[in-house]
PLY file of the C-alpha trace (Angstrom):
ply
format ascii 1.0
element vertex 670
property float x
property float y
property float z
element edge 669
property int vertex1
property int vertex2
end_header
37.00 12.98 12.67
34.84 10.66 13.68
36.63 7.75 14.57
33.73 4.99 14.18
30.05 5.60 12.25
27.54 2.92 11.87
25.80 2.91 8.56
22.04 2.30 8.60
21.70 0.75 5.26
22.43 -1.74 2.66
23.63 -2.77 -0.52
25.73 -0.73 -3.04
25.02 2.43 -0.82
26.42 1.11 1.93
29.50 -0.51 0.23
29.87 2.84 -0.98
30.11 4.87 2.46
32.70 2.08 3.87
35.17 2.69 1.11
35.06 6.39 1.80
35.35 5.86 5.60
38.37 3.42 4.99
40.34 6.08 2.79
39.38 8.43 5.99
40.52 6.32 8.42
37.21 6.15 9.99
35.90 2.70 11.17
32.88 1.43 10.41
29.80 -0.32 11.75
27.55 -2.07 9.54
23.63 -3.58 9.98
22.30 -6.39 8.61
18.71 -8.38 8.19
18.64 -12.02 8.08
18.74 -12.69 4.60
21.94 -10.07 4.47
24.18 -12.00 6.29
26.77 -12.94 3.65
26.28 -9.19 2.02
29.39 -7.49 0.78
28.46 -4.48 2.86
28.91 -7.01 5.95
32.01 -8.08 4.86
33.54 -5.32 4.29
32.46 -3.32 7.65
34.63 -3.78 10.51
32.01 -4.75 12.78
28.44 -5.73 11.77
25.28 -6.06 13.69
22.23 -8.38 13.21
19.11 -6.32 13.29
16.20 -9.10 12.84
13.74 -10.70 10.05
13.90 -9.93 6.24
11.28 -7.05 6.54
12.33 -3.59 6.23
10.10 -3.08 9.62
12.18 -5.83 11.10
15.53 -4.33 10.01
16.48 -1.27 8.36
13.37 0.76 9.16
13.37 -0.47 13.22
14.92 2.93 14.44
15.34 1.55 17.82
17.50 -1.51 17.16
19.73 0.66 14.95
20.55 3.30 17.49
21.13 0.58 19.85
23.56 -1.02 17.55
25.08 2.27 17.14
26.04 3.03 20.87
26.68 -0.47 21.61
29.21 -0.63 19.42
30.74 2.98 20.40
29.89 4.32 17.34
29.98 8.46 17.43
27.59 9.01 14.29
25.05 7.26 12.13
24.89 7.48 7.98
21.60 6.85 7.02
22.29 6.59 2.82
19.13 6.81 0.92
15.87 5.52 1.18
14.92 3.75 4.18
14.82 6.12 7.00
17.15 8.41 5.58
14.56 11.22 5.16
12.83 10.31 8.34
12.99 13.56 10.35
11.83 11.06 13.85
15.11 8.58 13.12
17.19 12.25 13.01
15.81 13.48 16.40
16.21 10.24 18.10
19.55 9.92 16.89
20.60 13.17 18.20
18.56 12.86 21.49
20.84 9.38 22.03
24.12 11.59 21.96
25.00 10.60 18.39
25.38 12.78 15.66
23.18 12.30 12.46
25.12 12.42 9.16
22.61 14.90 7.39
20.37 17.80 8.35
18.61 18.89 11.48
15.24 17.23 11.73
13.43 19.85 12.29
15.18 20.93 8.73
14.28 17.31 7.38
10.53 17.59 8.87
10.05 21.24 6.50
12.25 19.91 3.37
11.74 16.57 3.28
8.25 16.56 3.91
7.43 17.34 0.21
3.87 19.31 0.96
6.07 21.62 3.44
8.76 22.03 1.17
6.42 23.48 -1.45
4.74 25.57 0.77
8.35 26.49 1.54
9.49 27.27 -1.66
6.05 29.08 -2.46
7.24 31.72 0.19
10.70 31.99 -1.37
8.91 32.79 -4.42
9.97 29.73 -6.69
8.30 28.83 -8.85
6.17 25.72 -8.55
3.52 22.61 -10.25
0.64 23.54 -9.76
-1.31 21.62 -6.83
-3.10 20.71 -3.30
-0.42 21.45 -0.95
-2.19 19.81 1.69
-2.85 15.97 2.05
-5.40 13.48 0.90
-6.45 10.41 2.89
-9.75 9.43 0.93
-10.80 8.51 -2.22
-12.93 11.55 -1.93
-10.51 14.00 -0.98
-8.52 12.62 -4.18
-10.97 13.19 -6.78
-12.16 16.91 -5.04
-7.99 17.58 -5.33
-7.81 16.25 -8.75
-11.06 18.22 -9.57
-9.26 21.51 -8.73
-5.62 20.36 -10.22
-7.44 19.28 -13.32
-6.31 16.08 -15.29
-3.94 14.42 -15.74
-2.83 14.63 -11.89
-0.40 13.13 -10.06
-0.20 11.52 -6.68
2.74 11.55 -4.64
4.33 10.77 -1.35
4.51 13.45 1.27
7.63 11.63 3.21
10.06 10.43 0.27
10.98 9.95 -3.29
12.70 7.36 -5.50
9.57 6.76 -7.20
7.90 5.01 -4.47
4.04 5.25 -3.98
3.98 7.47 -7.22
1.13 7.50 -9.68
-0.23 9.18 -12.67
-4.18 9.40 -12.79
-5.67 10.38 -16.18
-9.45 9.99 -15.29
-11.71 9.72 -11.87
-12.43 6.39 -12.04
-8.26 5.37 -12.00
-8.09 7.36 -8.83
-9.43 4.77 -5.90
-7.05 2.34 -7.30
-4.00 4.29 -7.54
-4.89 6.27 -3.94
-4.72 2.67 -2.74
-1.84 1.43 -3.99
0.26 4.73 -3.25
-0.73 4.89 0.01
0.45 1.20 0.95
4.00 1.60 -1.11
4.43 4.67 0.69
3.26 3.06 4.39
6.09 0.37 3.43
8.68 2.64 2.31
8.75 5.53 4.93
6.47 4.59 7.47
3.84 7.34 6.30
1.06 7.21 4.02
0.35 10.87 3.68
-0.04 11.35 -0.08
-0.33 14.79 -2.03
-1.63 15.74 -5.58
-0.20 17.81 -8.22
-0.66 18.68 -11.61
1.20 15.96 -14.32
3.27 17.90 -16.58
3.62 16.18 -19.72
6.55 15.42 -21.07
9.11 17.26 -19.26
12.97 16.92 -18.03
13.80 16.47 -14.57
16.83 18.21 -13.46
18.12 18.19 -10.20
21.00 20.87 -8.20
23.19 19.31 -5.88
24.13 21.62 -3.11
26.40 21.40 -0.34
25.93 23.38 3.09
28.13 23.78 5.89
27.23 24.80 9.46
28.95 28.01 9.43
26.22 29.37 6.85
27.83 28.84 3.61
26.30 27.08 0.85
27.32 26.34 -2.76
25.93 23.89 -5.26
27.90 21.51 -7.92
25.94 22.04 -10.69
23.05 19.78 -12.25
22.04 16.52 -12.87
19.74 15.39 -15.77
17.77 12.41 -14.39
14.74 12.18 -17.45
15.10 8.85 -18.38
12.78 6.89 -16.19
10.57 4.30 -15.67
7.80 4.14 -13.34
8.89 7.14 -11.84
12.35 5.66 -10.55
15.79 6.84 -12.44
17.66 4.74 -14.76
20.64 6.67 -16.70
21.56 10.18 -15.27
23.87 12.30 -16.70
26.04 15.68 -15.65
25.88 18.49 -16.47
22.51 18.24 -19.04
21.87 19.34 -22.51
19.09 21.62 -21.78
20.85 24.23 -19.29
23.14 27.01 -20.35
25.62 28.96 -18.18
23.21 31.28 -17.46
20.33 29.16 -16.80
22.06 26.83 -14.77
23.55 29.91 -12.27
19.65 30.80 -12.18
18.53 27.71 -10.91
21.75 27.29 -8.57
21.34 30.29 -7.11
17.60 29.45 -6.26
18.33 25.88 -4.68
21.12 27.69 -2.54
18.79 30.61 -1.80
16.02 27.94 -0.75
18.58 25.93 1.60
19.44 29.12 3.42
16.27 30.06 4.23
15.63 26.48 5.47
18.51 26.44 7.64
20.03 23.30 5.30
23.08 21.81 6.45
25.25 18.70 4.90
24.01 17.40 1.15
21.09 17.68 -0.53
19.39 18.12 -3.77
16.72 20.49 -5.30
14.58 19.05 -7.92
12.95 20.80 -10.93
11.12 19.80 -13.69
11.62 21.65 -16.89
8.37 22.00 -19.72
8.88 21.70 -23.23
8.89 25.56 -23.53
11.84 25.55 -21.10
10.20 26.75 -17.65
11.10 25.42 -14.96
8.88 24.40 -11.41
10.34 23.57 -7.95
9.26 19.88 -7.72
11.04 19.32 -4.10
13.71 18.92 -1.76
15.93 15.29 -1.21
17.41 15.79 2.63
19.58 13.10 1.43
22.56 11.75 -0.67
21.21 10.79 -4.10
21.54 7.41 -5.75
23.01 9.36 -8.25
25.54 11.43 -6.76
28.45 9.72 -8.50
27.85 11.74 -11.86
28.37 14.79 -9.76
31.49 13.50 -8.16
33.24 12.80 -11.16
32.21 16.20 -13.20
33.74 17.94 -9.90
36.18 15.77 -8.87
35.06 15.52 -5.33
33.94 13.16 -2.75
30.18 13.94 -1.74
30.18 11.23 1.38
33.35 12.70 2.57
32.14 16.27 2.87
29.32 14.86 4.45
31.35 13.27 6.70
33.41 16.42 7.49
30.68 18.90 7.38
28.63 16.92 10.23
31.67 16.93 12.41
31.79 20.82 11.71
34.51 21.57 9.12
33.65 24.46 7.15
33.37 23.91 3.11
36.93 24.45 1.93
35.83 25.90 -1.35
33.42 28.81 -2.51
30.75 28.81 -5.27
33.42 30.73 -7.47
36.11 27.71 -6.84
33.28 24.89 -8.20
34.01 24.13 -11.74
32.80 21.44 -14.18
34.88 19.38 -16.22
33.89 16.64 -18.55
30.93 14.79 -19.00
29.70 11.70 -16.55
26.70 9.17 -16.96
25.09 6.63 -14.78
23.07 3.41 -15.14
21.20 1.77 -12.23
21.83 -2.19 -12.63
18.67 -3.53 -11.75
17.32 -6.57 -11.22
14.19 -6.90 -13.41
13.28 -8.51 -16.44
12.59 -5.64 -19.22
10.77 -7.99 -21.99
8.23 -9.05 -19.22
7.15 -5.69 -18.49
10.36 -5.04 -15.79
8.97 -7.54 -13.62
10.93 -8.02 -10.61
13.72 -10.52 -10.92
14.94 -12.62 -7.59
17.41 -15.71 -7.13
20.76 -16.62 -6.86
23.57 -14.51 -8.55
25.57 -17.48 -10.41
28.43 -15.50 -12.42
29.43 -11.94 -11.86
32.00 -9.94 -13.89
32.18 -6.45 -13.92
33.44 -3.70 -16.49
36.64 -2.31 -15.66
38.67 0.71 -17.32
39.82 4.50 -17.16
37.07 6.73 -16.23
34.71 3.85 -15.36
33.68 3.19 -11.47
31.21 0.74 -10.67
29.33 0.95 -7.15
28.05 -2.46 -6.45
26.42 -4.09 -3.64
26.27 -7.75 -4.87
28.93 -10.60 -6.47
28.75 -14.24 -7.53
26.90 -16.02 -4.45
24.53 -13.07 -3.79
21.10 -13.66 -3.14
18.94 -11.08 -4.28
15.56 -10.87 -2.25
11.84 -10.00 -3.03
12.11 -7.74 0.22
14.55 -4.73 -1.06
14.82 -2.53 -3.80
15.96 -4.29 -7.47
19.00 -2.06 -7.50
22.03 -4.20 -7.59
24.62 -1.35 -8.83
25.87 1.44 -10.94
28.13 2.22 -13.67
29.48 5.34 -13.89
31.45 6.43 -17.05
33.53 10.13 -17.50
34.38 11.66 -20.86
35.77 14.72 -22.13
32.15 15.58 -23.59
28.89 13.45 -23.80
29.44 11.68 -26.48
32.61 10.27 -24.86
30.90 9.41 -22.01
27.98 7.74 -23.89
30.15 5.67 -25.79
31.94 4.37 -22.60
29.16 3.43 -21.00
27.90 1.46 -24.33
31.18 -0.80 -23.75
31.05 -0.98 -20.14
27.76 -2.24 -20.52
28.42 -5.03 -23.20
31.39 -5.69 -20.71
29.15 -6.80 -17.56
28.32 -9.81 -16.77
25.35 -11.08 -14.77
23.90 -14.73 -14.66
21.05 -16.49 -12.56
18.91 -13.62 -12.44
17.51 -10.91 -15.40
18.99 -7.59 -15.47
18.25 -4.02 -17.44
21.57 -3.93 -18.62
20.83 -4.46 -22.33
17.80 -2.52 -22.09
19.63 0.65 -20.76
22.16 -0.15 -23.57
19.15 0.20 -26.13
18.20 3.66 -24.25
21.93 4.67 -25.17
22.34 3.81 -28.61
18.76 5.16 -29.62
19.30 8.23 -31.90
17.33 10.30 -29.87
18.98 9.69 -27.02
22.41 10.46 -28.96
20.63 13.57 -29.84
19.83 14.28 -26.22
16.47 14.94 -26.76
15.04 13.58 -23.33
12.04 13.44 -21.33
10.22 11.54 -18.63
8.07 10.16 -21.34
11.06 9.00 -23.29
10.77 5.07 -22.27
6.96 4.98 -23.27
7.67 6.98 -26.07
10.12 5.13 -27.91
11.10 2.32 -26.68
7.36 0.30 -25.11
5.45 0.35 -28.26
6.39 -2.88 -30.40
5.30 -0.65 -33.78
8.06 1.72 -32.78
10.58 -0.80 -32.47
14.27 -0.07 -34.24
15.92 -2.03 -36.56
19.19 -3.14 -35.29
22.15 -1.18 -37.04
23.72 -2.75 -39.33
27.14 -2.97 -37.92
25.81 -4.13 -34.39
24.80 -7.35 -36.25
26.96 -7.88 -38.22
29.62 -7.35 -34.82
27.45 -10.37 -33.38
27.52 -12.82 -36.17
31.18 -12.20 -36.30
31.87 -12.93 -32.59
29.60 -16.12 -32.35
31.05 -17.37 -35.27
34.35 -16.58 -34.27
33.86 -18.22 -30.66
32.36 -21.16 -32.45
35.03 -21.82 -34.81
37.59 -21.86 -32.26
35.98 -24.21 -29.69
34.87 -26.27 -32.68
38.67 -26.77 -33.94
40.19 -26.71 -30.48
40.64 -30.50 -30.64
41.84 -30.82 -34.08
44.57 -27.79 -33.73
45.78 -29.85 -30.84
46.36 -33.18 -32.86
48.20 -31.17 -35.81
51.64 -31.81 -34.18
51.15 -35.54 -33.76
49.71 -36.15 -37.47
52.82 -34.53 -38.93
54.94 -36.64 -36.55
53.27 -40.00 -37.92
53.60 -38.66 -41.70
49.82 -37.82 -42.46
50.35 -33.95 -42.56
47.89 -31.52 -44.04
48.40 -28.20 -44.85
46.77 -26.41 -42.12
43.72 -24.69 -43.06
43.47 -20.74 -43.53
39.99 -19.99 -44.39
36.38 -21.63 -43.15
32.92 -20.65 -44.14
29.64 -20.99 -41.89
25.99 -19.18 -41.76
24.68 -17.57 -38.97
21.26 -16.98 -38.77
19.76 -14.86 -35.75
15.83 -14.30 -35.80
15.07 -13.45 -39.36
18.52 -12.18 -40.39
20.63 -14.99 -42.13
24.37 -13.96 -42.47
27.04 -15.90 -44.65
30.47 -15.80 -43.35
34.07 -16.38 -44.25
36.94 -16.80 -41.75
39.85 -16.10 -43.20
43.49 -15.93 -41.16
45.88 -13.18 -41.62
49.00 -13.08 -39.77
48.74 -15.65 -37.06
46.00 -17.28 -35.00
44.84 -14.20 -33.89
44.42 -12.03 -36.76
41.34 -12.53 -38.85
39.76 -11.19 -42.26
36.06 -11.65 -41.65
33.38 -11.30 -44.96
29.60 -10.80 -43.22
27.33 -11.18 -45.95
30.66 -9.80 -48.53
31.58 -6.78 -45.82
35.04 -7.20 -45.07
36.09 -6.68 -41.46
39.54 -6.93 -39.74
39.61 -8.89 -36.84
41.88 -9.32 -33.96
40.88 -12.08 -31.30
42.69 -12.17 -27.97
44.69 -15.69 -26.89
42.57 -18.08 -25.18
39.60 -16.81 -25.47
37.45 -19.74 -26.82
35.70 -20.65 -23.20
35.33 -17.07 -22.19
31.56 -15.50 -21.65
33.12 -12.05 -21.97
34.39 -11.74 -25.40
37.01 -8.29 -26.48
37.38 -8.32 -30.12
39.18 -5.28 -32.17
37.24 -5.05 -35.25
38.64 -2.42 -37.68
40.63 -1.11 -35.01
38.03 -0.37 -32.29
37.29 -2.67 -29.03
34.25 -4.10 -28.76
33.15 -6.45 -26.20
30.62 -9.26 -26.35
28.67 -11.28 -23.75
28.29 -14.82 -24.86
26.51 -18.30 -23.32
27.21 -21.57 -25.32
24.84 -24.52 -25.96
26.24 -26.33 -28.94
25.78 -24.46 -32.02
23.65 -22.15 -30.33
25.17 -19.03 -28.93
23.36 -16.18 -26.60
25.17 -13.16 -27.40
24.46 -9.36 -26.22
25.99 -6.13 -27.87
24.95 -2.87 -27.73
21.57 -3.08 -26.39
20.77 -5.94 -29.06
20.26 -9.61 -27.45
19.13 -13.10 -28.74
20.38 -16.31 -29.70
22.52 -16.95 -32.99
22.50 -20.32 -34.55
25.95 -21.16 -36.26
26.04 -24.06 -39.04
28.70 -25.08 -41.70
27.20 -25.03 -45.51
26.01 -28.61 -45.21
24.75 -28.81 -41.60
22.81 -25.30 -42.93
21.33 -27.15 -45.21
20.33 -29.99 -43.69
18.75 -28.04 -41.26
16.41 -26.21 -42.92
13.99 -23.94 -40.98
13.35 -24.93 -37.29
9.48 -25.01 -36.50
8.25 -21.92 -34.54
8.28 -22.59 -31.00
4.61 -23.58 -29.74
3.12 -20.88 -26.55
1.95 -22.60 -23.43
-1.74 -21.80 -23.04
-2.95 -20.10 -20.06
-6.32 -22.12 -20.02
-8.44 -21.43 -17.16
-5.62 -19.91 -14.66
-4.00 -16.91 -13.79
-0.70 -17.41 -13.09
1.84 -15.15 -11.07
3.64 -12.75 -13.43
6.29 -12.54 -10.95
7.86 -13.37 -7.61
6.63 -11.54 -4.46
4.42 -11.32 -1.43
0.73 -11.32 -1.83
-0.73 -8.20 -0.26
-4.17 -8.51 -1.00
-7.07 -10.78 -2.59
-9.63 -8.71 -4.33
-12.07 -11.73 -5.63
-13.65 -14.80 -3.66
-14.96 -17.73 -5.05
-18.41 -17.91 -7.46
-17.81 -13.91 -8.28
-17.99 -12.88 -11.93
-14.73 -10.81 -13.14
-14.35 -8.79 -15.78
-11.13 -7.95 -18.52
-8.56 -5.39 -16.49
-10.22 -6.06 -13.31
-7.63 -6.23 -10.32
-7.81 -9.82 -8.48
-4.52 -9.84 -6.47
-2.14 -7.41 -5.17
1.66 -8.31 -4.91
4.65 -6.76 -3.10
7.97 -7.41 -4.57
10.63 -5.05 -4.53
9.22 -2.58 -2.07
6.78 -2.10 -5.03
3.07 -2.85 -5.35
1.56 -4.15 -8.28
-1.81 -5.51 -9.19
-2.38 -8.72 -11.58
-5.56 -8.15 -13.42
-7.97 -11.22 -15.29
-6.81 -11.04 -18.32
-10.67 -11.81 -19.96
-14.03 -12.29 -18.26
-15.00 -14.82 -16.28
-16.49 -16.56 -13.02
-13.74 -17.22 -10.24
-13.50 -21.35 -9.47
-11.14 -20.99 -6.41
-8.72 -18.55 -4.80
-5.32 -20.52 -4.43
-3.35 -17.55 -2.59
-4.18 -15.60 0.57
-2.70 -12.36 2.00
1.03 -13.16 3.32
1.71 -16.11 0.51
4.72 -15.70 -0.91
4.62 -16.74 -4.76
7.17 -17.45 -7.43
7.06 -16.54 -11.31
4.18 -19.11 -12.66
2.13 -20.00 -9.18
-1.84 -20.46 -10.04
-3.20 -17.13 -8.46
-7.05 -17.97 -9.36
-8.70 -20.84 -11.12
-11.70 -19.62 -13.57
-14.82 -21.93 -14.20
-14.93 -23.43 -17.81
-16.99 -21.61 -20.26
0 1
1 2
2 3
3 4
4 5
5 6
6 7
7 8
8 9
9 10
10 11
11 12
12 13
13 14
14 15
15 16
16 17
17 18
18 19
19 20
20 21
21 22
22 23
23 24
24 25
25 26
26 27
27 28
28 29
29 30
30 31
31 32
32 33
33 34
34 35
35 36
36 37
37 38
38 39
39 40
40 41
41 42
42 43
43 44
44 45
45 46
46 47
47 48
48 49
49 50
50 51
51 52
52 53
53 54
54 55
55 56
56 57
57 58
58 59
59 60
60 61
61 62
62 63
63 64
64 65
65 66
66 67
67 68
68 69
69 70
70 71
71 72
72 73
73 74
74 75
75 76
76 77
77 78
78 79
79 80
80 81
81 82
82 83
83 84
84 85
85 86
86 87
87 88
88 89
89 90
90 91
91 92
92 93
93 94
94 95
95 96
96 97
97 98
98 99
99 100
100 101
101 102
102 103
103 104
104 105
105 106
106 107
107 108
108 109
109 110
110 111
111 112
112 113
113 114
114 115
115 116
116 117
117 118
118 119
119 120
120 121
121 122
122 123
123 124
124 125
125 126
126 127
127 128
128 129
129 130
130 131
131 132
132 133
133 134
134 135
135 136
136 137
137 138
138 139
139 140
140 141
141 142
142 143
143 144
144 145
145 146
146 147
147 148
148 149
149 150
150 151
151 152
152 153
153 154
154 155
155 156
156 157
157 158
158 159
159 160
160 161
161 162
162 163
163 164
164 165
165 166
166 167
167 168
168 169
169 170
170 171
171 172
172 173
173 174
174 175
175 176
176 177
177 178
178 179
179 180
180 181
181 182
182 183
183 184
184 185
185 186
186 187
187 188
188 189
189 190
190 191
191 192
192 193
193 194
194 195
195 196
196 197
197 198
198 199
199 200
200 201
201 202
202 203
203 204
204 205
205 206
206 207
207 208
208 209
209 210
210 211
211 212
212 213
213 214
214 215
215 216
216 217
217 218
218 219
219 220
220 221
221 222
222 223
223 224
224 225
225 226
226 227
227 228
228 229
229 230
230 231
231 232
232 233
233 234
234 235
235 236
236 237
237 238
238 239
239 240
240 241
241 242
242 243
243 244
244 245
245 246
246 247
247 248
248 249
249 250
250 251
251 252
252 253
253 254
254 255
255 256
256 257
257 258
258 259
259 260
260 261
261 262
262 263
263 264
264 265
265 266
266 267
267 268
268 269
269 270
270 271
271 272
272 273
273 274
274 275
275 276
276 277
277 278
278 279
279 280
280 281
281 282
282 283
283 284
284 285
285 286
286 287
287 288
288 289
289 290
290 291
291 292
292 293
293 294
294 295
295 296
296 297
297 298
298 299
299 300
300 301
301 302
302 303
303 304
304 305
305 306
306 307
307 308
308 309
309 310
310 311
311 312
312 313
313 314
314 315
315 316
316 317
317 318
318 319
319 320
320 321
321 322
322 323
323 324
324 325
325 326
326 327
327 328
328 329
329 330
330 331
331 332
332 333
333 334
334 335
335 336
336 337
337 338
338 339
339 340
340 341
341 342
342 343
343 344
344 345
345 346
346 347
347 348
348 349
349 350
350 351
351 352
352 353
353 354
354 355
355 356
356 357
357 358
358 359
359 360
360 361
361 362
362 363
363 364
364 365
365 366
366 367
367 368
368 369
369 370
370 371
371 372
372 373
373 374
374 375
375 376
376 377
377 378
378 379
379 380
380 381
381 382
382 383
383 384
384 385
385 386
386 387
387 388
388 389
389 390
390 391
391 392
392 393
393 394
394 395
395 396
396 397
397 398
398 399
399 400
400 401
401 402
402 403
403 404
404 405
405 406
406 407
407 408
408 409
409 410
410 411
411 412
412 413
413 414
414 415
415 416
416 417
417 418
418 419
419 420
420 421
421 422
422 423
423 424
424 425
425 426
426 427
427 428
428 429
429 430
430 431
431 432
432 433
433 434
434 435
435 436
436 437
437 438
438 439
439 440
440 441
441 442
442 443
443 444
444 445
445 446
446 447
447 448
448 449
449 450
450 451
451 452
452 453
453 454
454 455
455 456
456 457
457 458
458 459
459 460
460 461
461 462
462 463
463 464
464 465
465 466
466 467
467 468
468 469
469 470
470 471
471 472
472 473
473 474
474 475
475 476
476 477
477 478
478 479
479 480
480 481
481 482
482 483
483 484
484 485
485 486
486 487
487 488
488 489
489 490
490 491
491 492
492 493
493 494
494 495
495 496
496 497
497 498
498 499
499 500
500 501
501 502
502 503
503 504
504 505
505 506
506 507
507 508
508 509
509 510
510 511
511 512
512 513
513 514
514 515
515 516
516 517
517 518
518 519
519 520
520 521
521 522
522 523
523 524
524 525
525 526
526 527
527 528
528 529
529 530
530 531
531 532
532 533
533 534
534 535
535 536
536 537
537 538
538 539
539 540
540 541
541 542
542 543
543 544
544 545
545 546
546 547
547 548
548 549
549 550
550 551
551 552
552 553
553 554
554 555
555 556
556 557
557 558
558 559
559 560
560 561
561 562
562 563
563 564
564 565
565 566
566 567
567 568
568 569
569 570
570 571
571 572
572 573
573 574
574 575
575 576
576 577
577 578
578 579
579 580
580 581
581 582
582 583
583 584
584 585
585 586
586 587
587 588
588 589
589 590
590 591
591 592
592 593
593 594
594 595
595 596
596 597
597 598
598 599
599 600
600 601
601 602
602 603
603 604
604 605
605 606
606 607
607 608
608 609
609 610
610 611
611 612
612 613
613 614
614 615
615 616
616 617
617 618
618 619
619 620
620 621
621 622
622 623
623 624
624 625
625 626
626 627
627 628
628 629
629 630
630 631
631 632
632 633
633 634
634 635
635 636
636 637
637 638
638 639
639 640
640 641
641 642
642 643
643 644
644 645
645 646
646 647
647 648
648 649
649 650
650 651
651 652
652 653
653 654
654 655
655 656
656 657
657 658
658 659
659 660
660 661
661 662
662 663
663 664
664 665
665 666
666 667
667 668
668 669
């Protein structure tokens, strides 16, 4: 086996590869950019090499620097992880030419299969069903419109050189093409160093199903079942699971056999993924092949009981696969949630800054792959994914319930994350029924009119948790003085019941706390509904609270500010106000907060870098017109005019770093 390898990546995937190396006795070398000097993957590696500045082209995309680092540290191989250079044929070729082993398929196979256009041609020759489209790349607006006219709207613009949702846009009509094509080309150039885009039919409401394969150098190919990756936002996956509700054993065998046949035809070696979409009629189409490890590989590991990174290393060294297709068995169900630095309440705007508090969930059949900790800095230069939570259960519902509880106990402060949004998905009745598609989020969670009311048991649980924690904190001093009072002759009987009024948004909860059998056991009446509650000792100061409610464990994330307590549980989050009855009578109704008026300025909606300014002083603009293009976390977003007006001054220029709230443009007063 290899004695030392270099890991050409960062974040959670670098940490995950490092840990397999340690278990196999392989020494590891990390590479890092200047902002990543304190990152976990740098600390855990046996050695670390600084590549350069913050921008990926100066560090994680700089092939020559990475190969030089591997040679200088005596490495025998390079593992590219995913993203960055993992599907770059030139990098694989340069690695091999330098006398190093590239832990992945040969460069020629990456060129054939990692290139989405070439892969579609090869799949067509192999008689796999493919999504209708134009397999030649488009470079200009005219070419893109002509291709779309041939395919038929709506169409999907996709990068030829990579995946992960980068550089993808759906286009419903010709007038959207110019802007969408420009953004796609800019994003894919930054992410993969290749601006080629191709056009295919956009199939509405499909399921996204992928087959994991392993192939050794001796001609052996197996598949390890499927993953359902339909829960997506902007074509980036959020929740994955294995197996899929949509596949029966016969369809699984058919899709798996096709995936293996495609790999054999291409001469594939190492781990790879063949992706399909399944339409509403149950027909499936080849989508692409990812010539690398996938972000969602842990769900396959949990249902198969194997370490995919270990097999990658063994295959790269020349070992044969230790099992046949007949020996592959799937056990139970696994789910994964990607934890990202973004604010779902602000259109998923990236969130950057210092992580001030960090605590991961723990437990049986629960795994967290993380690249951050307390003190980590999240910057605008890299992907927003911070970590992944993976759970296993005997069936889908068991895995889902375990995931809900795990996210309830995942505590991150300092930045915004999608933890509670993911829990909204997991607890949505349609998700619970397994009725999934790539349109799930826009269909069920982005329309304010379709917002589901929080279940009573969730709100009652949150009201119970916040009231109990408030009560324990407020009464700590009085309880500590009770023995002193008894010694000076002024003892009074200890109270055994307490009343509070707790408010959350439009909900009012009248709560009665009654001690039962000691300080840890309570009967709690919430609007006359009784719950038997057990509290852990000394939990009054913690930000993660675990209660037993009617015999079931429940986890809550809390943040205190006097009688205001922010709480999150099962996808519901918000502030709870706690009063005793007399205070409630005096408090009345608080006036609603006033919103800051935008005035004659356009504020920046997210932190990032200004890529382009598309207007100038004195220009008349119209509502919806793109004024400034921002890059944040490897994605580009347009900031558009909120109304008609005339530009008085432009306050930024390309290359500027901006924060949320920075004024981008001043408009003339009416």
